C-alpha positions in Angstrom: -40.1 -65.2 15.4 -36.3 -66.1 15.1 -34.6 -67.5 18.5 -30.9 -67.9 18.3 -29.2 -70.9 19.9 -27.3 -70.9 22.6 -23.4 -70.7 21.1 -24.9 -68.3 18.4 -26.1 -66.1 22.0 -22.9 -66.7 23.7 -20.3 -65.6 20.1 -23.1 -62.2 19.7 -22.4 -61.3 23.7 -18.5 -61.9 23.6 -18.6 -59.2 20.4 -21.2 -56.6 22.0 -18.7 -56.6 24.9 -15.7 -55.4 23.4 -17.6 -53.4 21.6 -19.3 -51.5 24.6 -22.9 -53.1 23.7 -22.9 -52.0 20.1 -22.9 -54.7 16.6 -21.6 -52.9 13.2 -23.5 -52.7 10.4 -20.8 -55.6 9.1 -22.1 -58.0 12.1 -26.1 -56.6 10.8 -25.3 -58.0 8.0 -23.5 -61.1 8.5 -26.0 -61.9 11.3 -29.0 -61.8 8.5 -27.6 -63.7 6.3 -27.2 -66.3 9.0 -30.7 -66.8 10.9 -32.4 -65.7 7.2 -34.1 -62.7 8.3 -34.4 -59.0 8.2 -32.6 -56.5 11.0 -36.2 -55.8 12.2 -36.3 -59.7 13.1 -32.9 -59.6 14.4 -33.7 -56.9 16.7 -35.9 -58.5 18.1 -34.1 -61.6 18.6 -30.7 -59.9 19.5 -33.4 -58.5 22.8 -31.6 -61.7 24.9 -28.6 -60.9 24.2 -29.1 -57.1 25.2 -30.8 -58.8 28.4 -27.6 -59.9 29.8 -25.9 -56.5 30.5 -28.4 -55.6 32.7 -27.5 -54.9 36.4 -31.8 -54.7 37.8 -30.3 -56.0 42.2 -33.5 -54.1 43.4 -36.0 -55.5 40.3 -34.9 -58.7 39.5 -36.8 -57.7 36.0 -34.1 -57.6 33.2 -34.4 -55.6 30.0 -32.7 -55.6 26.8 -33.2 -52.4 24.4 -31.4 -52.8 20.6 -31.7 -49.4 18.4 -30.9 -48.7 15.3 -28.9 -46.0 13.6 -30.4 -45.6 10.1 -26.6 -43.6 9.0 -24.3 -45.8 10.0 -26.2 -49.5 10.2 -25.2 -50.4 13.0 -27.2 -51.8 16.4 -26.7 -50.1 19.8 -27.7 -53.1 22.5 -28.9 -51.0 26.1 -29.7 -52.9 29.2 -31.9 -51.9 32.7 -28.7 -50.4 35.9 -30.0 -50.3 39.2 -28.2 -48.8 42.2 -28.5 -50.7 45.0 -29.6 -48.2 48.4 -30.3 -45.6 45.9 -33.9 -43.9 44.5 -35.8 -46.0 42.1 -35.5 -42.8 40.3 -31.9 -42.6 39.4 -32.3 -46.3 37.4 -31.4 -46.2 34.0 -34.0 -47.9 31.5 -32.9 -50.2 29.0 -34.3 -47.6 26.1 -32.4 -44.7 27.7 -28.9 -47.0 27.6 -29.8 -48.3 24.2 -29.8 -44.6 22.7 -27.2 -43.4 25.0 -24.7 -46.1 23.4 -26.2 -45.1 20.4 -25.6 -41.3 20.7 -22.2 -41.9 22.8 -21.1 -43.9 19.7 -21.5 -41.8 17.1 -25.7 -42.3 15.8 -27.5 -40.0 14.3 -30.5 -41.2 13.4 -31.9 -44.0 15.0 -35.5 -45.2 13.5 -36.5 -47.9 15.6 -35.5 -49.7 18.7 -36.4 -53.2 20.0 -37.8 -53.9 23.0 -38.0 -57.0 25.5 -41.4 -54.6 27.4 -43.6 -52.4 26.9 -42.1 -49.1 27.1 -42.7 -47.1 30.3 -44.2 -43.5 30.1 -41.0 -42.6 31.2 -39.6 -43.8 28.8 -41.7 -42.9 25.5 -41.3 -39.3 27.0 -37.4 -39.5 26.8 -38.3 -41.4 23.0 -40.0 -38.0 22.0 -36.5 -36.4 22.6 -34.9 -37.7 20.0 -34.7 -35.7 16.2 -36.1 -38.8 14.8 -39.1 -39.1 17.4 -41.8 -38.5 14.5 -40.3 -41.6 12.3 -39.3 -43.8 15.3 -40.6 -47.3 14.7 -40.9 -49.5 18.2 -40.6 -53.0 18.2 -42.1 -55.2 21.0 -43.3 -58.6 21.4 -47.0 -57.8 20.9 -46.3 -56.1 17.4 -45.1 -52.6 15.9 -46.0 -49.2 16.5 -45.4 -46.3 16.1 -44.1 -43.8 19.1 -46.9 -41.4 18.7 -49.7 -44.3 19.0 -47.9 -44.9 22.2 -47.3 -40.9 23.0 -50.8 -39.5 22.4 -51.0 -35.7 22.8 -47.2 -35.3 23.0 -45.2 -33.0 25.2 -41.7 -32.6 23.4 -39.1 -29.9 22.3 -41.0 -27.6 21.1 -43.4 -27.2 23.2 -40.6 -25.7 25.9 -39.6 -24.0 22.8 -36.7 -25.3 21.5 -35.5 -26.3 17.7 -33.3 -28.7 18.5 -33.4 -32.1 19.3 -31.2 -34.4 20.8 -28.9 -36.3 18.4 -29.7 -33.1 15.7 -28.5 -30.7 18.1 -25.4 -28.3 17.4 -22.1 -29.0 18.8 -21.0 -26.6 21.5 -17.5 -24.8 20.1 -16.6 -23.2 23.5 -13.2 -23.2 24.7 -12.1 -25.9 27.8 -9.3 -24.9 29.5 -9.2 -27.8 32.1 -6.5 -31.0 33.0 -8.6 -33.4 31.5 -8.4 -36.0 28.4 -9.5 -34.3 25.0 -11.8 -37.7 24.6 -13.6 -35.8 27.7 -13.8 -32.3 26.3 -15.2 -33.8 22.5 -17.8 -35.5 25.2 -18.8 -31.9 26.8 -19.1 -30.6 23.9 -21.3 -32.8 22.4 -23.7 -32.8 25.5 -27.4 -31.4 24.7 -28.7 -29.5 27.2 -31.2 -26.8 25.6 -32.8 -25.8 28.7 -30.0 -26.1 32.2 -27.1 -25.6 29.0 -24.4 -26.9 32.0 -22.3 -29.0 29.6 -21.3 -31.7 31.7 -20.1 -35.0 30.4 -17.8 -37.8 32.5 -14.8 -40.2 32.1 -14.6 -43.2 34.2 -10.8 -45.1 33.5 -10.5 -48.6 35.0 -6.9 -49.3 36.0 -6.2 -51.7 32.3 -6.5 -48.3 31.0 -10.0 -48.8 29.5 -12.3 -45.1 29.4 -15.8 -44.9 29.5 -17.5 -41.5 28.8 -20.9 -40.1 29.2 -23.1 -37.2 28.6 -25.6 -35.1 30.1 -28.8 -35.2 28.0 -31.8 -33.2 29.1 -35.4 -33.6 28.2 -38.7 -31.1 27.9 -40.3 -33.4 30.7 -37.6 -32.6 33.0 -37.6 -36.1 34.8 -36.5 -38.1 31.4 -32.9 -36.5 31.1 -30.0 -38.6 31.7 -26.6 -37.4 34.1 -23.6 -37.7 32.7 -22.5 -40.2 35.5 -25.8 -42.8 34.8 -24.8 -42.5 30.7 -21.3 -43.6 31.5 -21.6 -45.7 34.1 -24.2 -47.5 31.3 -21.1 -47.6 29.3 -19.5 -49.4 31.6 -22.1 -52.4 32.1 -23.0 -52.5 28.6 -18.9 -54.0 28.3 -20.0 -56.5 30.9 -18.8 -54.5 34.0 -20.5 -55.2 37.3 -20.9 -51.9 38.7 -19.7 -53.7 42.4 -16.9 -55.3 41.4 -15.0 -53.3 38.3 -11.7 -52.2 39.8 -11.8 -48.9 39.0 -9.1 -46.0 38.6 -11.1 -42.7 37.8 -13.9 -40.5 37.9 -14.1 -37.3 36.5 -17.0 -34.9 36.5 -17.0 -31.3 34.9 -19.6 -28.8 34.2 -20.9 -25.8 33.0 -20.0 -22.6 36.0 -23.4 -21.0 37.4 -25.5 -23.8 35.8 -23.9 -26.8 37.6 -26.2 -29.7 39.0 -24.7 -33.1 38.5 -21.8 -33.6 41.8 -24.6 -35.0 44.3 -26.4 -36.9 41.9 -22.6 -38.5 40.4 -21.6 -38.8 44.2 -25.1 -40.7 44.8 -24.5 -43.2 42.1 -20.9 -43.4 42.6 -21.5 -45.8 45.7 -22.9 -48.9 43.8 -19.2 -48.8 42.8 -16.1 -51.5 44.7 -14.1 -48.9 47.0 -16.6 -46.0 46.5 -13.8 -44.0 44.9 -13.9 -40.1 45.7 -15.0 -38.2 42.9 -12.8 -35.3 41.0 -15.1 -32.3 39.8 -14.6 -29.3 37.6 -16.0 -26.7 36.0 -15.1 -24.5 34.3 
C-alpha cells in the first residue's frame, strides 16, 4: 500500500484544483516514479486527495474515486456531492463524478476505477453503461474486481435495444441556433441520451470568468442517470469550490424541444448555491 505524505498530498490537491480534478498523464508518470509505485497503486493512493473534494453535509461520509482513461493516460478524480434540504436521490456519487469528469474532459476508454469504499448498486449500474464495462477493473481496499463480478446477471443498454454506450456514442451534428456559448453548444452535441433523446447540457459561469459544463448522461436502468445540472455542479466542486460559497455569475440549461425533462431537477439542486440565482433556460 502506497501512502502519500501530507506535503505531497497538498501538492497534488493544488494541481487537481487548478485542473478541475484531472491529473495529466505526465504528472501520473512523475508521481509513479516519485512514489515508486505502479499506476493502479497510484490511483488508490490518490483516493485521499479525491475525497478532499467531497461535499457531504448530510452523511458526513466522504468518498473519493479515481478513474483511468487508457487513451489519454490521464487520471480523473471524483467525489460525492450532497445537496442539503433536497431529496437524497439527487446526490452525485463519487464514481459518477469521476466518470463524468473523465467524459467531460475528453476521455474515451475508462479501464479502471479506484474507490475508497465498495460501490453501491446504483454506481455499479451507472458504470455498466460505459463502453468499457466489459473490461473495467474496480480497485477497492479489499482487492481488485471486474464489474461483472460485482454486477452479475446485469441489465444494460443492449437490453433496451441500445447499440451505443457512454463514451462511445455518436456525436450529434444538430444545428443549435441559440444565444449561448460555442462550448455549451458542443457539450450539447456530446450528451448521451439514447432513451429520451433530450439533448441537454448546462453551463455555470463564475464572476471571475471561469466556466464549467455538464451534460445529460442517461442509463438503461433510468435512475442512475446523471442530470446536466448535477454534472456541472460536480465539476464546480472538483475545482475546490464549495457550493454555498461559489461566486456565480450565471447558470444556463439547454434542452431539446419536445423532450425536455430537466428544468425542475435543475432548479431543485440550484438552491444549494449562494444567492439561489435564477436559471436561464433555453429550448431548441
